[in-house]
C-alpha positions in Angstrom: 66.1 -14.8 45.5 63.3 -16.9 44.1 60.7 -14.8 45.9 62.2 -11.6 44.5 62.2 -13.0 41.0 58.6 -14.3 41.3 57.5 -10.9 42.7 59.2 -9.0 39.9 57.5 -11.3 37.3 54.1 -10.9 39.1 54.4 -7.1 39.2 55.5 -6.9 35.6 52.6 -9.1 34.5 50.2 -7.0 36.5 51.5 -3.7 35.1 51.4 -5.1 31.5 47.7 -6.0 32.1 46.8 -2.6 33.5 48.6 -0.9 30.6 46.7 -3.1 28.2 43.4 -2.1 29.8 44.2 1.6 29.6 45.4 1.4 26.0 42.3 -0.4 24.8 40.1 1.9 26.8 41.6 4.9 25.2 41.4 3.5 21.7 37.8 2.2 21.9 36.5 4.9 24.2 33.9 7.4 23.0 35.0 11.0 22.8 32.9 14.1 22.2 33.0 13.9 18.4 32.0 10.2 18.2 29.1 10.9 20.7 27.8 13.7 18.4 28.2 11.4 15.4 26.3 8.6 17.1 23.5 11.1 18.1 23.3 12.3 14.5 23.0 8.8 13.2 20.3 8.0 15.7 18.3 11.1 14.7 18.7 10.2 11.0 17.5 6.7 11.7 14.5 8.0 13.7 13.7 10.4 10.8 13.9 7.6 8.3 11.8 5.3 10.4 9.1 8.0 10.7 9.2 8.8 7.0 8.8 5.1 6.1 6.0 4.8 8.6 4.2 7.7 7.0 4.9 6.2 3.6 3.5 2.9 4.7 0.3 4.5 6.0 -0.1 6.3 2.7 0.3 3.1 0.8 -2.2 1.4 3.1 -4.7 4.1 2.4 -4.1 3.9 -1.3 -4.5 0.1 -1.2 -7.8 0.4 0.7 -9.1 3.0 -1.7 -8.2 0.8 -4.7 -9.8 -2.2 -3.1 -12.9 -0.3 -2.5 -13.1 0.9 -6.1 -12.4 -2.6 -7.3 -15.3 -4.0 -5.2 -17.6 -1.3 -6.5 -16.6 -2.2 -10.1 -17.1 -5.9 -9.4 -20.6 -5.3 -8.0 -21.5 -3.5 -11.2 -23.7 -0.5 -11.7 -27.1 -0.2 -10.0 -29.2 1.8 -12.4 -32.7 2.7 -11.3 -35.8 3.4 -13.4 -35.5 7.1 -12.7 -32.0 7.0 -14.1 -33.3 5.4 -17.2 -36.1 7.9 -17.7 -33.8 10.9 -17.4 -33.0 12.5 -20.8 -29.2 12.2 -20.6 -28.6 8.5 -20.0 -25.0 8.6 -21.3 -24.0 10.9 -18.4 -25.7 8.6 -15.9 -24.0 5.6 -17.3 -20.6 7.3 -17.2 -21.2 8.2 -13.5 -22.4 4.7 -12.5 -19.6 2.9 -14.3 -17.0 5.1 -12.6 -15.9 6.8 -15.8 -16.7 10.4 -14.8 -13.1 11.5 -15.2 -13.4 10.8 -19.0 -16.5 12.9 -19.4 -14.6 15.9 -20.7 -13.2 13.8 -23.5 -16.6 12.3 -24.4 -18.6 15.6 -24.2 -18.5 16.1 -28.0 -19.9 12.6 -28.6 -22.7 12.7 -25.9 -25.5 13.4 -28.4 -24.4 10.4 -30.6 -24.1 8.2 -27.5 -27.6 9.2 -26.3 -29.1 8.6 -29.7 -27.5 5.1 -29.9 -28.7 4.3 -26.5 -32.2 5.5 -27.4 -32.3 3.3 -30.4 -31.2 0.1 -28.6 -32.8 1.0 -25.2 -34.6 -2.3 -24.8 -31.5 -4.4 -25.4 -29.5 -2.3 -23.0 -32.2 -2.5 -20.3 -32.3 -6.3 -20.6 -28.6 -6.6 -20.4 -28.3 -4.4 -17.4 -31.2 -6.2 -15.6 -29.5 -9.5 -16.3 -26.3 -8.2 -14.9 -28.0 -6.8 -11.8 -29.6 -10.1 -10.9 -27.6 -12.2 -8.5 -26.8 -15.8 -9.2 -29.1 -18.1 -7.3 -27.3 -20.3 -4.7 -26.9 -23.9 -5.8 -27.2 -23.2 -9.5 -24.0 -22.6 -11.4 -23.4 -22.1 -15.1 -19.9 -23.5 -14.9 -19.2 -27.1 -15.6 -18.5 -29.4 -12.7 -15.1 -31.1 -13.0 -14.2 -34.3 -11.4 -10.8 -34.5 -9.8 -8.9 -37.5 -8.7 
């Protein structure tokens, strides 16, 4: 009788375990609709990743363009003697300083600008030449500070 009771208990435990496996498999299993939903989500994620990648590349290009323009502005304009001898020095200055996009707003004032430049040509030339000269190594105009 003990063997019969033990075998019934063993068989019932085994059947409960197998039923539990089937029930959890059916509840957590992937059906046709959930597979299509997962594929749609994966495609959406791939699309978003590609869009963000393109956006990052565009931002990188914009940053490099802005860095280049900042470096050109930091280096200052290089104005040659032939530029100074041309009749329309205001247009040359607008181009060299990177302000060409404002030329259409300044067109009515160009004769006055050229006249003012012609009057103070020597001062402007001296200022530009002083700005074009590079600082000599070892000499600095700033004060040296002592730190602890």
